[in-house]
Structures are given as C-alpha cells and as structure tokens.
C-alpha positions in Angstrom: 117.3 120.5 122.5 115.0 122.9 120.7 115.8 125.0 117.6 113.9 128.3 117.7 113.3 130.5 114.7 113.4 134.3 114.8 112.6 137.0 112.3 114.9 140.0 112.2 113.2 143.3 112.8 115.9 145.1 110.8 116.4 142.9 107.6 113.4 140.6 107.9 115.5 137.4 107.4 114.7 134.3 109.5 117.4 132.8 111.6 117.4 129.5 113.5 118.9 129.4 117.0 119.9 126.0 118.6 119.4 125.9 122.3 120.8 123.2 124.6 117.8 123.4 127.0 114.2 124.6 126.7 114.8 126.6 129.9 117.9 128.4 128.8 117.8 132.1 128.1 118.0 132.8 124.3 119.9 135.8 123.0 119.1 135.6 119.3 121.2 137.5 116.8 120.4 137.8 113.1 122.7 135.5 111.0 122.5 138.0 108.1 122.9 141.5 109.6 123.9 140.8 113.2 120.9 142.7 114.7 119.5 141.7 118.0 116.0 143.0 117.1 114.5 139.5 116.8 111.0 138.3 117.1 110.4 134.6 117.8 108.3 132.8 115.2 106.0 129.8 115.5 108.0 126.9 114.1 106.7 124.4 111.7 105.7 121.0 113.0 106.4 117.8 111.1 104.2 114.8 111.3 105.4 111.4 110.4 103.2 109.3 108.1 101.9 106.1 109.4 102.0 102.9 107.2 98.2 103.4 106.7 98.8 107.0 105.5 101.2 105.7 102.9 98.9 103.0 101.8 96.0 105.5 101.5 98.2 107.9 99.5 99.9 105.4 97.2 97.8 102.3 97.2 98.8 98.7 98.1 101.7 97.4 96.0 100.7 94.2 94.1 97.1 94.5 95.3 96.1 92.1 92.5 98.2 89.4 94.0 101.0 89.5 91.4 104.0 91.9 91.7 103.4 93.2 88.1 99.9 94.3 89.1 101.5 97.1 91.1 102.2 98.8 87.8 98.5 98.8 86.9 97.8 101.1 89.9 98.7 104.6 88.6 99.6 105.7 92.1 102.5 103.3 92.1 103.9 104.2 88.7 107.4 105.6 89.2 107.5 105.2 92.9 110.5 102.8 92.7 112.3 105.0 90.3 111.8 108.1 92.5 113.0 106.1 95.6 116.2 105.0 93.8 117.1 108.5 92.7 116.4 109.8 96.3 118.6 107.0 97.7 121.5 108.1 95.5 120.9 111.8 96.3 120.1 112.7 92.7 117.3 114.7 91.2 114.9 112.8 88.9 115.7 113.9 85.3 113.0 116.1 83.8 112.2 113.6 81.0 111.8 110.8 83.5 109.7 113.1 85.7 107.4 113.8 82.8 107.0 110.1 82.0 106.2 109.3 85.6 103.6 112.1 85.8 102.0 111.0 82.5 101.8 107.4 83.7 100.2 108.6 86.9 97.6 110.4 84.8 96.9 107.1 83.0 99.1 107.6 79.9 101.2 104.5 80.2 104.3 104.0 77.9 103.8 101.3 75.2 105.9 98.5 76.9 103.8 98.7 80.1 100.4 98.8 78.4 100.9 95.2 77.4 101.3 93.8 80.9 
C-alpha cells in the first residue's frame, strides 16, 4: 500500500496520497488549495541501519571490558540519556544537550573525568 507524494502546480505545497494498490489509478488533489494540477514527486527512501552500522557510528559499549569504560568512548556519552528522553517522547533539555555535545567533543564533566 504505497503513499505517493505530489507537488501542487498552483500553490507548490506537497501532498501525500495513500493508495490501496500500486496498480490503482490515483486522482491526486492538493490538501491545501484543492487543485488537481499535481505532479508526482520522487519519494524519499529510508534505509534501516544494521547492527554493524550502529557499532561503526557509536562504537562498542563497554569495549574496555567494564561497563564504565563505555563512558570513556566520547561517541557513547549521552546515548543512554538521549534514548530515555526519546522513549518518553520528550525533547532533550538544551542544557543537557550542551553537556552531551561537549562530552562528545572531549570536554567531560568533573565527576566523569575521575572514572
């Protein structure tokens, strides 16, 4: 069941059209102005990351053999915090985001430097 995207020739807005079958005739209408002067767009394609992609991007948690060693890899700093905020459907507070970004750049907060 594809979803096609169309750009309106009148107002230039993009509209999505859900189609029950790839073989069905599509009569697209602009969601914004109601025009039928629609041009089909090339839709974006999503690619799922493999486990190896994630490891390459973020490193191996606890690569040093101890769980606390994960915090010594700057790519891992803040990952757990970001995941928890995402799980609860919340945005990461700006101050927390700044601390995570700084840690990833190698500026660890004092309590973590001593690990």
